[in-house]
C-alpha positions in Angstrom: 42.4 57.0 -18.6 39.1 56.5 -20.4 37.3 57.8 -17.4 39.5 60.7 -17.1 38.5 61.6 -20.7 34.6 60.8 -19.5 35.2 63.5 -16.7 36.7 66.2 -19.0 33.8 65.8 -21.5 31.3 66.1 -18.8 32.8 69.1 -17.3 33.3 70.7 -20.6 29.5 69.8 -21.3 28.5 71.4 -18.3 30.5 74.3 -18.9 29.1 75.3 -22.4 25.5 74.4 -21.0 26.3 76.8 -18.1 28.1 79.8 -19.8 25.2 82.0 -19.3 24.9 81.2 -15.6 28.6 81.5 -15.1 28.5 85.0 -16.8 25.8 86.1 -14.5 27.9 84.9 -11.5 30.7 86.9 -12.9 28.5 89.9 -13.2 27.1 89.8 -9.6 30.7 89.5 -8.3 32.2 86.2 -8.4 35.6 85.8 -8.9 37.5 83.5 -11.5 39.0 81.7 -8.4 35.5 81.3 -7.0 33.8 80.0 -10.3 37.0 77.8 -10.7 36.5 76.3 -7.0 32.9 76.0 -7.9 33.8 73.7 -11.4 36.5 71.9 -9.3 33.9 70.9 -6.8 31.4 69.6 -9.5 34.3 67.6 -11.1 35.0 66.0 -7.6 31.7 65.5 -7.1 31.3 63.4 -10.4 34.0 61.6 -9.6 33.2 60.5 -6.3 29.9 59.6 -7.5 31.4 57.5 -10.6 33.7 55.8 -7.9 30.9 54.8 -5.4 28.5 53.6 -8.2 31.1 51.7 -9.8 32.2 49.9 -7.0 28.9 49.3 -5.8 28.0 47.8 -9.3 31.5 45.7 -9.1 30.2 44.3 -5.6 26.9 43.6 -7.1 28.1 41.8 -9.9 30.4 39.8 -7.5 27.6 38.7 -5.7 25.6 38.0 -8.3 28.0 35.8 -10.1 29.1 34.1 -6.9 32.9 34.8 -7.6 35.0 33.3 -4.7 32.6 30.8 -3.1 33.4 27.8 -5.1 36.5 26.2 -3.8 37.7 22.6 -4.5 37.6 20.3 -1.8 41.3 20.0 -1.9 41.4 23.8 -0.8 39.2 23.6 2.1 40.9 20.7 3.4 44.1 22.7 3.4 46.0 20.6 0.8 48.0 22.4 -1.7 47.7 21.8 -5.4 50.6 19.5 -5.3 49.6 17.5 -2.5 46.1 16.9 -3.5 47.6 14.9 -6.4 49.5 12.9 -4.3 46.3 11.9 -2.5 46.3 14.7 0.2 
């Protein structure tokens, strides 16, 4: 939900900054549908870029922190948690 609000804020800021550009597009013949498609494509691009950057940062953090590498000797040998208490 937070990322959705962030996306909406980015698109609205882009709209306000590009109001003149969008007006010029309308003046030279772009229809409302074309402008809407342009804005939707921009939103999709921002979304995909956010997903790629977020997933990359997550993968890097996992590699950096070594999450998932450390396993107990009981787990490596195939013993269950209860079996390791019994001297597996």
